[in-house]
C-alpha positions as CSV (number, residue, x, y, z in Angstrom):
1,X,0.1,0.1,0.1
2,X,1.2,3.8,-0.9
3,X,1.7,5.4,2.4
4,X,-1.3,6.7,3.5
5,X,-1.8,10.7,3.8
6,X,-4.8,11.0,6.0
7,X,-7.2,13.6,6.3
8,X,-9.8,13.3,9.0
9,X,-13.0,15.5,8.7
10,X,-15.2,16.4,12.2
11,X,-18.6,16.4,12.4
12,X,-18.5,18.5,15.1
13,X,-15.8,21.0,13.8
14,X,-17.2,20.5,9.9
15,X,-20.3,20.5,9.1
16,X,-22.4,24.0,9.5
17,X,-19.8,25.3,6.7
18,X,-20.3,22.0,5.2
19,X,-23.7,22.2,5.0
20,X,-23.1,23.7,1.4
21,X,-22.3,20.8,-1.9
22,X,-19.6,23.6,-2.9
23,X,-17.5,23.8,0.0
24,X,-17.1,19.4,0.4
25,X,-16.8,19.3,-3.4
26,X,-13.4,22.0,-2.2
27,X,-13.1,20.0,0.7
28,X,-12.5,17.0,-2.3
29,X,-10.6,18.6,-4.8
30,X,-8.0,20.2,-2.0
31,X,-7.3,17.0,-0.2
32,X,-6.7,15.1,-3.9
33,X,-4.2,18.0,-4.9
34,X,-2.8,17.8,-1.5
35,X,-2.3,14.2,-2.2
36,X,-4.8,12.6,0.6
37,X,-5.0,9.0,0.2
38,X,-7.9,8.6,3.2
39,X,-10.9,10.5,4.1
40,X,-12.3,10.0,7.5
41,X,-15.9,11.0,7.7
42,X,-17.5,10.7,10.6
43,X,-20.6,8.2,11.0
44,X,-21.0,8.3,14.5
45,X,-19.9,11.8,16.7
46,X,-19.3,11.5,20.1
47,X,-21.9,12.3,21.7
48,X,-23.5,9.5,19.8
49,X,-25.4,10.9,17.5
50,X,-25.2,9.6,13.7
51,X,-24.1,11.6,10.4
52,X,-26.8,10.2,8.9
53,X,-29.6,8.5,9.6
54,X,-29.5,5.4,12.1
55,X,-32.0,2.8,12.7
56,X,-30.7,2.4,16.3
57,X,-29.4,5.8,17.4
58,X,-30.5,9.6,16.7
59,X,-29.0,11.8,14.1
60,X,-27.0,15.1,14.7
61,X,-30.6,17.3,13.7
62,X,-31.5,16.4,16.8
63,X,-28.8,17.5,19.0
64,X,-30.4,20.4,20.6
65,X,-27.2,23.1,19.1
66,X,-29.4,25.0,16.5
67,X,-26.0,24.9,14.0
68,X,-27.2,21.5,13.4
69,X,-30.5,21.1,12.7
70,X,-29.7,22.3,9.8
71,X,-28.9,18.6,8.4
72,X,-32.5,17.4,9.1
73,X,-33.3,14.8,5.6
74,X,-29.8,15.3,5.0
75,X,-27.0,12.0,5.4
76,X,-23.3,13.6,5.8
77,X,-21.4,10.4,5.5
78,X,-23.1,9.8,2.4
79,X,-23.2,13.3,0.6
80,X,-19.2,13.6,1.0
81,X,-19.1,9.5,-0.5
82,X,-20.6,11.2,-3.1
83,X,-18.5,13.8,-4.2
84,X,-15.7,11.9,-3.3
85,X,-16.6,9.1,-6.0
86,X,-13.4,8.8,-8.2
87,X,-11.5,10.8,-6.7
88,X,-9.2,8.0,-5.8
89,X,-9.2,8.5,-2.4
90,X,-10.5,5.5,0.5
91,X,-13.3,6.6,2.4
92,X,-13.3,5.6,6.3
93,X,-16.2,6.1,8.5
94,X,-15.2,6.8,12.0
95,X,-17.4,5.2,14.9
96,X,-16.8,6.8,18.4
97,X,-17.4,3.6,19.9
98,X,-18.0,4.1,23.9
99,X,-19.1,7.8,24.1
100,X,-22.7,8.1,23.9
101,X,-23.8,12.0,25.7
102,X,-23.3,15.1,26.1
103,X,-23.2,16.3,30.2
104,X,-23.7,19.4,29.5
105,X,-27.2,19.7,26.9
106,X,-27.7,16.3,28.8
107,X,-28.3,14.4,25.9
108,X,-27.9,11.3,23.7
109,X,-28.8,7.9,24.5
110,X,-27.2,7.3,27.7
111,X,-29.5,9.2,29.4
112,X,-31.8,7.3,28.2
113,X,-30.2,3.8,28.7
114,X,-28.9,5.6,32.2
115,X,-28.1,2.4,33.6
116,X,-25.4,2.1,30.7
117,X,-23.7,4.8,31.8
118,X,-20.2,5.0,33.5
119,X,-19.6,4.3,37.1
120,X,-17.4,6.6,38.7
121,X,-15.2,5.7,41.0
122,X,-16.8,8.8,43.1
123,X,-19.8,11.0,42.0
124,X,-16.5,13.5,42.5
125,X,-14.7,12.4,40.0
126,X,-17.3,12.2,37.3
127,X,-16.7,15.4,35.4
128,X,-12.5,14.6,35.9
129,X,-11.0,14.4,32.1
130,X,-8.1,12.8,31.2
131,X,-5.3,13.1,29.2
132,X,-6.9,11.9,26.0
133,X,-9.5,14.3,25.6
134,X,-9.1,18.8,27.0
135,X,-10.2,20.3,29.9
136,X,-13.8,21.2,28.4
137,X,-14.6,17.9,27.3
138,X,-18.8,16.7,27.5
139,X,-18.0,13.7,26.6
140,X,-20.4,11.0,28.9
141,X,-19.3,7.8,28.4
142,X,-21.2,4.2,28.7
143,X,-19.3,1.1,30.2
144,X,-17.9,-0.9,27.7
145,X,-18.7,-4.6,29.4
146,X,-22.2,-3.6,29.9
147,X,-23.8,-6.1,27.1
148,X,-26.6,-3.9,25.7
149,X,-24.0,-1.1,25.3
150,X,-21.9,-4.0,22.9
151,X,-24.4,-5.2,21.0
152,X,-25.7,-1.3,20.7
153,X,-22.5,-0.3,19.9
154,X,-22.0,-3.4,17.0
155,X,-24.9,-2.9,15.7
156,X,-23.8,0.6,14.5
157,X,-20.8,-0.6,12.6
158,X,-22.7,-3.3,11.5
159,X,-25.8,-0.9,9.4
160,X,-23.0,1.4,8.0
161,X,-21.1,-1.2,6.3
162,X,-23.6,-2.6,5.3
163,X,-25.9,0.8,3.7
164,X,-22.3,2.4,3.3
165,X,-20.1,1.9,-0.2
166,X,-17.1,2.7,2.5
167,X,-13.1,2.2,1.7
168,X,-13.7,0.9,5.9
169,X,-13.5,1.9,8.7
170,X,-12.4,3.8,12.4
171,X,-13.0,3.0,15.4
172,X,-12.4,6.8,18.3
173,X,-13.1,7.3,21.7
174,X,-13.2,3.1,21.6
175,X,-12.1,3.1,25.8
176,X,-13.4,3.9,29.3
177,X,-13.7,8.1,29.6
178,X,-10.8,8.0,32.1
179,X,-9.0,6.1,35.2
180,X,-12.1,6.6,37.8
181,X,-14.8,4.5,35.8
182,X,-16.0,2.2,35.7
183,X,-16.8,1.4,39.2
184,X,-20.5,-0.7,39.4
185,X,-21.4,-3.2,40.5
186,X,-20.9,-5.0,36.8
187,X,-17.3,-4.6,36.4
188,X,-16.6,-5.8,39.5
189,X,-18.4,-9.4,39.3
190,X,-16.8,-9.4,36.2
191,X,-13.0,-8.7,38.0
192,X,-13.8,-10.9,40.8
193,X,-14.5,-13.9,37.9
194,X,-11.4,-12.2,35.5
195,X,-9.0,-12.9,39.2
196,X,-10.8,-15.8,40.4
197,X,-11.4,-13.8,43.9
198,X,-13.3,-12.0,45.6
199,X,-12.0,-7.8,46.1
200,X,-12.5,-7.5,49.6
201,X,-12.0,-4.2,50.0
202,X,-13.5,-2.1,47.4
203,X,-12.1,-0.6,45.6
204,X,-9.5,0.5,47.9
205,X,-7.8,-3.0,47.1
206,X,-8.1,-1.5,43.4
207,X,-7.1,1.9,44.1
208,X,-7.7,4.9,46.9
209,X,-7.9,9.0,45.8
210,X,-5.8,11.6,47.1
211,X,-6.4,15.0,46.2
212,X,-7.8,14.0,44.0
213,X,-4.7,11.7,42.1
214,X,-4.8,7.6,42.0
215,X,-3.0,5.3,43.9
216,X,-2.3,2.6,43.1
217,X,-3.4,-0.2,44.9
218,X,-2.6,-4.2,45.3
219,X,-4.4,-5.3,42.9
220,X,-4.7,-2.3,40.3
221,X,-2.0,-4.2,38.2
222,X,-4.3,-6.9,37.6
223,X,-7.4,-4.6,37.2
224,X,-5.5,-2.5,34.3
225,X,-4.5,-6.0,32.7
226,X,-8.6,-6.7,33.0
227,X,-10.0,-3.4,31.5
228,X,-7.4,-3.4,28.4
229,X,-8.2,-7.1,27.7
230,X,-11.8,-5.8,28.2
231,X,-11.8,-3.7,25.1
232,X,-9.3,-6.1,23.1
233,X,-12.3,-8.2,23.5
234,X,-14.8,-5.2,21.8
235,X,-11.7,-4.5,19.6
236,X,-12.3,-8.2,18.3
237,X,-15.9,-8.5,18.5
238,X,-15.9,-5.6,16.7
239,X,-13.0,-6.6,13.9
240,X,-15.6,-9.6,13.3
241,X,-18.0,-7.3,12.0
242,X,-16.4,-5.9,9.7
243,X,-13.8,-8.5,8.1
244,X,-17.2,-11.1,7.5
245,X,-19.0,-8.4,5.4
246,X,-15.4,-7.8,3.5
247,X,-12.6,-9.4,4.0
248,X,-11.2,-6.0,2.5
249,X,-12.4,-3.4,4.4
250,X,-9.6,-1.6,6.4
251,X,-9.9,-1.8,10.0
252,X,-8.6,0.4,11.8
253,X,-8.8,3.5,15.2
254,X,-7.4,6.1,17.1
255,X,-5.5,6.0,20.1
256,X,-3.1,8.9,22.2
257,X,0.4,7.8,22.1
258,X,1.3,8.4,25.7
259,X,1.4,5.1,26.4
260,X,2.7,5.1,29.5
261,X,0.2,6.7,31.0
262,X,-3.1,4.7,29.2
263,X,-4.2,3.0,32.3
264,X,-6.1,5.8,32.5
265,X,-8.1,5.0,29.3
266,X,-8.1,1.3,30.4
267,X,-6.2,0.3,26.9
268,X,-3.0,-1.7,25.9
269,X,-2.6,-1.1,22.2
270,X,0.7,-2.4,22.0
271,X,1.6,-5.8,20.8
272,X,1.3,-8.8,22.4
273,X,5.4,-9.0,21.5
274,X,5.6,-6.1,23.5
275,X,6.5,-6.8,27.2
276,X,6.1,-3.4,29.2
277,X,7.2,-2.7,32.6
278,X,5.5,-0.4,34.6
279,X,4.8,0.2,38.1
280,X,1.5,-0.3,37.2
281,X,1.5,-3.3,34.7
282,X,0.9,-6.8,35.8
283,X,3.3,-10.0,34.0
284,X,0.8,-11.3,31.5
285,X,-0.3,-7.6,30.8
286,X,1.4,-8.4,27.4
287,X,-1.6,-10.5,26.4
288,X,-4.0,-8.0,26.6
289,X,-2.0,-6.1,23.8
290,X,-4.7,-5.9,20.5
291,X,-2.4,-3.9,17.9
292,X,-2.5,-6.8,15.4
293,X,-5.8,-6.9,15.1
294,X,-5.6,-3.7,12.9
295,X,-4.8,-3.1,9.7
296,X,-2.9,-0.1,11.0
297,X,-3.2,2.2,14.4
298,X,-3.4,5.9,13.5
299,X,-1.9,7.1,16.8
300,X,-1.7,10.8,18.4
301,X,1.4,12.3,18.2
302,X,0.1,15.8,20.0
303,X,2.6,17.4,20.6
304,X,3.7,21.0,19.8
305,X,7.6,19.9,20.1
306,X,8.6,17.9,16.8
307,X,11.7,16.8,18.3
308,X,12.9,15.6,21.2
309,X,15.1,17.5,21.4
310,X,12.6,20.5,21.4
311,X,10.7,18.7,24.2
312,X,13.5,18.8,26.0
313,X,14.9,22.3,25.2
314,X,11.5,23.3,26.6
315,X,11.4,21.3,30.4
316,X,8.7,18.8,28.7
317,X,8.6,15.8,31.0
318,X,9.9,13.4,29.4
319,X,10.8,12.8,25.2
320,X,8.2,11.3,24.8
321,X,6.3,14.3,24.5
322,X,7.2,14.9,20.9
323,X,6.4,13.9,17.7
324,X,9.3,11.9,17.0
325,X,10.1,11.0,20.7
326,X,5.9,9.7,20.5
327,X,6.2,8.4,17.3
328,X,9.4,6.6,18.8
329,X,7.9,5.2,21.7
330,X,4.7,3.4,19.2
331,X,6.5,1.8,17.8
332,X,8.5,0.3,20.0
333,X,5.1,-1.2,21.4
334,X,3.7,-2.4,17.9
335,X,6.8,-3.5,17.7
336,X,6.6,-4.3,13.6
337,X,3.4,-5.7,14.0
338,X,1.2,-3.7,11.8
339,X,2.2,-0.4,10.3
340,X,1.6,2.7,12.6
341,X,0.6,5.8,11.4
342,X,1.6,8.8,13.0
343,X,-1.3,11.6,14.2
344,X,-1.7,15.3,13.9
345,X,-3.1,17.8,15.8
346,X,-3.1,21.1,13.7
347,X,-4.3,23.9,16.9
348,X,-1.2,23.0,17.6
349,X,1.0,24.8,15.2
350,X,-1.2,27.6,15.2
351,X,0.3,30.1,13.4
352,X,3.6,29.1,12.3
353,X,3.1,27.3,9.1
354,X,6.7,26.0,9.1
355,X,6.7,24.0,12.4
356,X,3.8,22.1,11.0
357,X,5.3,21.2,7.8
358,X,8.4,20.0,9.7
359,X,6.3,17.9,12.0
360,X,4.5,16.8,8.7
361,X,7.8,15.8,7.5
362,X,9.2,14.0,10.3
363,X,5.5,11.5,10.4
364,X,6.3,10.6,6.6
365,X,10.1,9.9,7.2
366,X,9.4,8.3,11.2
367,X,6.1,6.5,10.4
368,X,4.5,4.4,8.2
369,X,2.0,7.7,7.0
370,X,0.3,11.1,8.6
371,X,-2.7,11.2,9.8
372,X,-4.3,15.0,10.1
373,X,-6.4,16.4,12.7
374,X,-8.2,17.8,11.7
375,X,-9.8,19.7,7.7
376,X,-10.8,22.3,10.0
377,X,-7.5,24.3,9.8
378,X,-6.2,23.5,7.2
379,X,-9.7,26.0,6.3
380,X,-9.3,28.0,8.7
381,X,-5.2,28.7,9.0
382,X,-5.5,28.3,5.0
383,X,-3.0,26.0,5.3
384,X,-4.0,23.7,1.8
385,X,-0.5,25.1,-0.4
386,X,1.5,24.2,2.2
387,X,0.1,20.6,2.4
388,X,0.7,20.6,-1.0
389,X,3.9,21.6,-1.3
390,X,4.9,18.5,0.7
């Protein structure tokens, strides 16, 4: 496969502008001129609404935010497919998996099905963000191991590949919200079944929280493995849905690159052949690695510093707080099992086109391609020409 140049089209960021079909057409033309090989199109957004008319989920036009009401009766996914037809680009439908509500507007499937919602360690911690989101994130998550949740999310993936001429599916937010969820009765029962032992002090044996900071208890390493295996189990089922439909369909995922902190999200995106040694990993943690399930993995190297040297000069706590360092660590964790596509958050380079170009070049040289998040910044910063020159 040629080196992928992937461009993400986030519905929440671009939906209002792309109401105009001419703007969709322009986007496709710009992307082709910029040698983009794959477009990621939102099919299900972080609050659980779909950009197409689903049998299962609410449509984006049903959100309280009035700017999206104009999408009533329209199908963003299908319209983007139509405009990209014949362009040579592959279209991948994005599914935000376990994010099912908007916590400010109190809307989304999670409010219809409160029993699905993640139970936090302590209700006071229910709004704590993680490294995966910004401080103001509004997303409400559901418990990945609730059987109804699993069936629901798989049915949406099935619906997309049955109804749309897409070239593949990407999973996003296929994880826990943060380290504080889920501590429900169901999760306790499943964890005790996993370890074969009763948790005598629940949840203190897993962790305690002091001054809104988690301190690991004796069972935390097994808990980290348990959570990661829950996500891997879902991933395997989702892969089966996609590949049973058509083995040529792309199956991929987006994750953050901060592997040493990813116990927060309850995910091991490394390879089964990689054995990390942190104070939070069990001896068998490596068995929860899911890299092998995907055709390639998109890793968010979301740092303004491009090189390791820049990160250290700027006083970052570790060299992996840079695009270069994040790529190196990601490749180590994935261990050559599948291609690693380094991904950039373009807002990190606001007002600095040269740094943006340097970051793109580094991703292409050191990883198996590049993913750019998001289209809206290429528009806002007028960087299409910069991209064409790379």
